[in-house]
C-alpha positions in Angstrom: 128.6 42.7 18.7 126.7 39.8 20.0 122.8 39.2 20.6 121.6 37.7 23.8 118.5 35.8 24.2 116.4 38.8 25.1 117.3 40.0 21.5 119.6 42.9 22.8 122.7 43.8 20.9 125.4 43.5 23.5 129.0 44.6 23.0 131.7 42.3 23.6 133.6 44.7 25.9 132.1 47.1 28.5 133.2 50.1 30.3 132.2 50.6 33.9 132.5 54.2 35.3 135.6 54.8 37.6 134.8 58.4 38.3 131.9 60.9 38.4 130.1 60.9 35.1 126.5 60.7 33.8 125.3 57.4 35.1 121.7 57.3 34.0 122.7 54.6 31.6 122.3 52.3 34.7 118.8 51.0 35.1 117.0 48.0 36.4 113.8 46.2 35.9 112.6 46.4 39.6 109.1 47.4 40.6 108.7 50.2 43.2 108.4 47.6 46.2 111.5 45.7 44.8 113.4 49.1 44.3 112.9 49.8 48.1 114.4 46.5 49.1 117.2 46.8 46.5 118.2 50.2 47.8 118.3 49.0 51.3 120.4 46.1 50.5 122.7 48.2 48.3 123.5 50.7 50.8 124.0 48.2 53.6 126.3 46.1 51.4 128.7 49.0 50.8 128.5 50.3 54.3 129.4 46.9 55.9 131.6 45.9 52.7 130.1 42.5 52.7 127.9 40.7 50.1 130.0 42.1 47.5 132.7 39.3 46.6 132.6 36.0 44.8 133.4 34.0 47.8 130.4 32.2 48.9 131.2 32.9 52.6 130.9 36.8 51.6 127.3 36.6 52.5 125.4 39.5 54.2 122.5 38.8 56.4 120.1 41.3 57.6 117.0 41.4 59.7 115.4 42.9 56.8 111.7 43.3 57.9 112.7 45.0 61.1 115.3 47.3 59.4 112.8 48.4 56.6 110.1 49.0 59.2 112.6 51.3 61.0 113.7 53.2 57.8 110.1 53.6 56.6 108.3 54.1 59.9 106.0 51.1 59.3 105.3 47.8 61.1 107.8 45.1 60.6 105.0 42.8 59.5 104.2 44.9 56.3 107.4 43.7 54.7 107.3 39.9 55.4 105.4 39.1 52.2 107.3 41.7 49.9 110.6 40.4 51.1 109.7 36.8 50.5 108.5 37.6 47.1 111.8 39.7 46.4 113.9 36.7 47.3 111.6 34.2 45.3 112.0 36.4 42.1 115.8 37.6 42.5 116.7 35.5 39.6 114.6 37.6 37.3 116.1 41.1 38.5 118.6 42.6 35.9 120.7 45.7 35.6 121.0 47.3 32.1 124.0 49.5 31.1 125.3 51.9 28.5 128.6 53.7 29.1 127.7 56.2 26.5 124.5 58.0 27.3 123.8 59.0 23.8 123.6 55.3 23.0 120.8 54.6 25.5 118.0 52.7 23.6 115.8 50.0 24.4 117.1 48.0 21.5 120.7 48.4 22.2 122.1 47.4 25.7 125.8 47.5 26.2 125.8 45.3 29.1 123.1 43.3 31.1 123.3 40.7 33.9 121.6 39.5 37.1 121.8 41.8 40.0 122.2 39.1 42.7 124.4 35.9 43.0 122.0 34.7 45.6 119.1 35.7 47.9 117.5 33.7 50.7 114.8 35.0 52.9 113.6 33.3 56.1 111.8 34.6 59.2 112.4 38.0 58.6 116.1 37.7 57.7 117.5 38.0 54.3 120.8 36.8 53.2 122.3 37.9 50.0 125.2 38.4 47.7 125.4 40.8 44.7 126.8 39.6 41.2 130.5 40.4 41.6 130.5 41.2 37.9 128.4 44.4 38.5 130.1 45.5 41.9 132.1 48.2 40.4 129.2 49.8 38.7 127.1 49.5 41.8 129.6 51.3 43.8 129.6 54.2 41.3 125.8 54.4 41.6 125.6 54.1 45.3 128.4 56.8 45.7 126.2 59.2 43.7 123.1 58.3 45.6 124.9 58.8 48.8 126.2 62.3 47.8 122.5 63.6 47.5 121.1 61.6 50.4 119.1 59.3 48.2 118.0 56.0 50.0 115.0 53.7 50.8 113.4 56.5 52.9 113.4 58.7 49.8 110.9 56.4 48.3 108.6 56.4 51.2 105.8 58.3 49.7 106.3 57.3 46.0 103.5 55.7 44.4 104.8 54.3 41.1 108.0 52.7 39.6 108.3 55.6 37.2 108.7 58.2 39.8 111.6 56.3 41.4 113.3 55.6 38.0 112.9 59.2 36.8 114.3 60.5 40.2 117.2 58.2 40.0 117.8 59.2 36.3 117.9 62.9 37.1 120.3 62.0 40.3 122.7 59.9 38.3 123.2 62.6 35.7 123.6 65.4 38.2 127.1 67.0 38.3 128.2 65.6 35.1 127.2 68.5 32.7 124.1 66.8 31.6 121.5 69.5 31.3 118.5 67.3 32.3 117.6 67.0 28.5 116.7 63.5 27.5 115.4 62.1 24.1 112.2 60.1 24.2 114.4 56.9 23.4 116.6 57.5 26.7 113.3 58.0 28.8 111.6 55.1 27.3 114.7 52.8 28.0 114.8 53.8 31.7 111.3 54.3 32.8 110.2 51.1 30.7 113.2 49.0 31.3 110.8 46.1 32.2 108.2 46.8 29.6 109.7 47.8 26.5 106.7 47.4 24.4 104.2 49.6 26.4 103.0 53.0 25.3 104.4 53.0 21.9 101.2 54.4 20.1 102.2 58.0 20.3 104.6 60.3 22.1 101.8 61.8 24.0 100.6 58.5 25.5 104.2 57.8 26.9 104.3 61.4 28.3 100.7 60.9 29.7 101.0 57.6 31.3 104.6 57.5 32.4 106.5 61.0 32.6 103.4 63.1 33.9 102.6 60.7 36.7 106.4 60.4 37.8 106.7 64.4 37.8 103.6 64.7 39.9 104.8 62.1 42.3 108.3 63.6 42.6 106.6 67.0 43.1 104.4 65.8 45.9 107.4 64.1 47.7 109.6 67.1 47.4 107.0 69.9 48.1 108.4 71.6 45.0 106.9 71.4 41.5 109.3 69.6 39.1 108.9 71.3 35.8 109.4 69.8 32.3 108.9 70.9 28.6 109.1 69.2 25.4 111.6 71.1 23.1 111.3 71.7 19.3 113.5 68.5 18.6 111.2 66.4 20.6 113.5 65.9 23.4 112.3 66.5 27.1 114.1 69.0 29.5 113.4 68.8 33.2 113.9 71.7 35.7 116.7 71.6 38.1 115.6 70.3 41.6 116.5 71.4 45.0 117.2 68.1 47.0 116.6 69.3 50.5 113.6 66.9 50.8 115.8 63.9 50.4 117.6 64.6 53.7 114.6 66.2 55.4 112.6 62.9 54.8 115.2 61.4 57.5 114.6 63.8 60.2 
């Protein structure tokens, strides 16, 4: 066991998934705006099989502002500043991973590393390369997202990072036998990946400020109420979602 500079306890060896499993041990510290861009870059890289290797020539370039405008039905100009800011802060973007979901906790991260090797933005175009150390994990995640039709357009009406993080958490555990039951520690680790010291006063404060707004956001986007309840042991159980809305958003 080693301790990194952020104070997380890291294991010396890591196990990235090689088959369908509960993947919600994967999380990032991205804002909602950054998550939209990240999802588009992720999908594009695996579709084109570029931007994934260690070779410096393996860089993928996209006309990112135009493509995001097309995907989200908005003017290209609306994405110039967000994309520039994304590139400027790309060294601050991290993934966090626990292969054993019962060990997900804010204080113990099995693996953490930067998401990108490089990101350059200029005149509406973005050139980028993912960190090759995490490509196998990213591939497992994007395969699960693709299975359920989840991409940047799925976040078109989201209004908070908690909504995108909770939706992804529910998707990444889907089909794995996980019963949509999470401890508060697991929920805090995923929803507060970028701000681990927030909403610690009471359980109710975290539910009120993070879980409830996320549930309302997802319900609004899907047109179906996402239910949840707090169990006797303090864990939170969510209702199973119909995911028709993820594909209907693209029609």
